[in-house]
C-alpha positions, 0 to 999 in steps of 0.5 A: 472486421479484421482486428488492428489491435495488438493482443495483450498477454495476461500475466499472472494475477487478477486484472484490475480495471483502473485504466483502459489498458485491457479495454477496447470499448466500454459503455460502463462507468468507472467508479472509485471506492474508499475504504471503511474505518474498522470499528476497533480503530485505533487498534494501537494507541499510546499506552506504555511508558515508552509510548507515552514519551514522558507526557510530551508527544505520545506516539504508538504508530507506524511512521511508515514502518510496516505490517506483514503476515508471517506464515511461519508462525501465523502472526501479523507483525508490525514495527512502529514508532514508540514515543516521538523520536524515541524507540522502534518497537514490535507488536504482534497479532493473531487476527490483525485487530487485537495487538500484543506487545511482547517483552523482548530481549533488547532490554527485557522489559519492553517490546523495543527491537533496536537499542537507541538512545539520546542524542540519536533520535529515530525518525521515519523507518521501513520494514519488510518481510522478505518471503523470497529471501535466500538467507534466513538471517535476512528474512526481515529487513528494516531501514531507519532514518536518524536525527541527532539532538542538541538538547532533550527538549528539542523535539517538543518546544524548539523547531530548531532541528532541521540542521541536525538531520544525519541525512542518511539512514541505516539498514538492518536484517533479522531472521525473526523481526526481534534480533537485528543486525546493523548492515551499514549506512545508506547514501544521502537521503531525506527523512521519511525515506523507506523501501519496498520490493518489486518482484516484477523486476526482482529489485529492491527500491529505496524510496527517497525523499528529496526537495526539488523545484516542485517541493517534496518528491520521491527519487529512487535507486534500485538494486537486486541486493538489499544490503549492497543497494544501500551504497548509492551516490547522489548522482545515481538517484532518479525521479520516481513520483513528482508533484505536478500542476494538478497537485499544486492546484488541489484546493484541499490544502493551504499550500501547494501540494507535495508528495510527502511519502510513497509506499508500494507493493506488488498486488495481483498483476500490478504494483500498488502505490500509496501517495502521502499527499502534503496539503500544508501548513509547512513545518514551522507554522504547524509546529508553533500552532501545535497542530498536525500537518495535513496529509491525505492518501491517494492510490496509484498503480504501475505495470512496471514499477516506474511509470505510475498513474493516479486514476482518481485525482479528484478525491483522496483514498483516505483523508484526515478528519481535521476534527480536534480530539480525533485520532485522524485529526491530521498527518496520515501515514500509510504503512510499509507493505501497504495492505494485507489480504484477509478473507474477502477484504484488504486490511490497510494500517494507517497512522494518524495524529490527534495532536493531543499532548498531556504536558503541552496541551497540543503538539504537531507530533503528539497523539500518533495512533494506528487505524485499521481501514478495510476495502473489498478485495480488488475494490479500488475501482469498478466498472458499473452500470445501474441499467445495462451496459457492456465492455469489450476487451482487447484481444487477450492471450492467457494461460489457464482454463477457468474464468473468474470475476470479482463482481457485485451482481447482487442487485442485477446480473452479468453475462460474458461472451468469448469472442474471436479476435475480430469480435465474433462470438464463438459457438458455445461461448456466447452471451446466451451460453453463459450462466448469468452471474447474480451474486456478490462475490470476490471470487466467482467462477463463470461457466459456459455451455461450451466448457472451460477455456483451456482450448483458447489458452495461448490464442488471442480472444476477446471477452464481452461483459454485459452488466445490468445494475452490477459492479465488475472489479476484476477478472482473471483466468486461473489454472485452478478450479479454486480460482487462485490467481497466481498473483501477488498478495501485497503483505500476505495474509492468513491462509497463504504460505507467502505473498503469491496466491497459489 
């Protein structure tokens, strides 16, 4: 039968299976997976004087901020919110689990990285390690949203601070994440605004909170230059991610759901996004009840950075426990950079609030700490069958020679056939010519009697996957026998020279 489907050209990176973009037919079940909380959690919690905040609202957590692996000195680097509405600080780690607070020159006694003092109070922030920076002095980038207070007790006992937002942020650059240079104000934006880099169009995206008819949502402005891009006008902002009827009907909350935060990063062949979903109660009710707001995290994907889909709308990627005394009672926040590739796992740093205040008993913004949650590499979604089933791709055009899968076939097996554009098996590359995959590996080479796939590079072919009691998470064609995908590695990770798997 003559194929009527237009061939899809595969770019670099592992091909994730969150939608049917590459799939012509399938009798497999799409299964979504949740991360696991690392037993060392919380990996950062309030301990130092600046973090303890005088006993009012102890906070040592990423309030967006960011976590990246810096290959220049082989350190994980985290900026975080130290003391509610107080300081921006830096923590470093050799393994991503145990974190140090270096004494830094901003004051010579703490790990603060920005001079900040009352009545100017730090709110949400963004942090990024730019491995593509042409100017070494701009290797690190930061954005901080500020408030002006009318009296010192305001953040703790009075909910009278919506009127003293500055309504803009300031941006900074640094060669080392320690010594920062202020580069100017941004245009109009809301609190918890942040930014990220999209390498698919080589632009910086400012993710801007706005309030609209559907509640909190995200607008954006994009620019090739991080510093110059800050000069947006209100008219230049465009809708990025907006709550919809499905969100508003979500039964998890006491109010209509809103998009509280949005972080994104390039991961393998796509942009990976984390939506901070607000479930209520609204600020005044939460504040005077002394309890953290409820926000959970959902995962989204985009192939161009503008059109986003959330394939799993029935359950959060990660939800707060709502258990009194727990680090994650409520108010979960993702972190800039989203995740890191550490061996066979993805490391996500997620902040949550317990609501515990030594001086006040409870407070909606007290007890902020950082958790480490982990997920199998590429492990957001798998195509799965307990018995036997198959999936056939659309015609695909690729470069490279070596075929790899991320699959769990430990309890079963998987075979793959290479088909021509019309769906006929190619001699030497049929199911019977394939060495069955029977292992659980995130980088598993697939071999055929006919040899590697070099002869098919640049030509449209299909792949037929036949699974028995297995999970398929991703596939890709590599130029290297080692399986490097050429895709993006989110916020990097140990063993990589940057954020590209090469």
